[in-house]
N, C-alpha and C positions, 0 to 999 in steps of 0.2 A: 182215127177220124175225129173231126171237130164238129161241134154243134153250131148251126147257123139259123138265123131268122131272115125271112125274105118277105118283101111286100111287092106285089105286082099290081099295077093299075091297068085295067083293060079298057079298050075303046068300046063304048056302049053300042056304037053303030056296026062294029065288025064282029061281035060275038053273039052267039045265040045262047040260050039256057043259062043266062047270068054268069057265063064264064066257066061252067063246069067242064066243058070240053078241053079248054086250055089248061085248067087245073089238073085234069087227069093226064095230060101230056107231060106236065112238069113232074108229077108224081112218078110216072112211068120212067122218065129219064133218070131221076134220082135213084130209083130202085135198080134200073139197068146198070148204072155205074157203081153199084155196090153200096149205096147209101140207104138210109132208113128214114121214111117219112114219119115224124112224130105227131104233127098237127097240121091240118089244112082247114082254114076257117074263112068263109066268105064274110066280108065285112059290109057287103052290100054296095048300093050306089051312093056316091057322095058328090057334092058340088065342089069345084075347085075355087080357090081364092082368086086365081087368075087363069086365063086360058092356056091350055097346053095343047100344042099342035091343032089349034083352032077348035078345041073341044072345051065345053064348060063343065063337064063332069065325067066320072068314070066308075068302073066297078073295081073295088079293092078286094084283094085276096092276101091273106097272111099265112105263111108256112113256117114251120119249125122242123128242121131235118138235120141229119148227120151225113157228112160226105167228106171226101178228100179235098184238100184245098185246090188242086189243079182241076178237079171236076166242077168246082164252083165257078171258076173262070169260064169253063166250057158252057155251063148253064147260062151265064150272063151273055156270052157271045151268041148262043143259039137264039135267045129271045131279044137281042139288041136290035136286030133288023126286022123282027116280026111286026107286021103292021097292026096286029091285034093288041099289042102291048104298048101302052103310052109311056110308062115309066116302070123301072124295077130297081130295087135296092136290096142287096144281100149283105148282112153284117154278122159278126160273131155273136153268138148267143151267150154272153157272159153276164149273168144277173148277180149282183152282189148279195151276199148273205149277211143278215143282221144278227149279231150275237146279243142276246138279252142281258148278259152279265155286264156289258160295257155301255148299255144304253142309259142315258140320264133322263129322268122324268121331266116333262115340260113344266114350266113355272106354274101354270094353272093347276096342275095335279098335285103340287107339293102342299101338304097341310100347313097352315099357319097357326101360330099361337096367338090367342087374343086374351 
């Protein structure tokens, strides 16, 4: 199983309880398909830079989960036509690791001789 990160933007007018119901649906589907929900965070209401489906803002939810790749496609398809979801994006959760041994100090931190 792979680790994924997802952002869902919900329509303010179509959801109650700040999207907690939709969030629980997403979590239930992931668990039903054998995945594991690692994080589910509400990022709150945000204004858009431009209108999306004639809406000026939405409720953002961030998820980190593990699932099989074919189930991720099914998750996208399930919520693609859902009128409560304005946008969604699911990407691989690959965060680079920084090794301290290879890091060079910034110029401002290097002591100078006077």
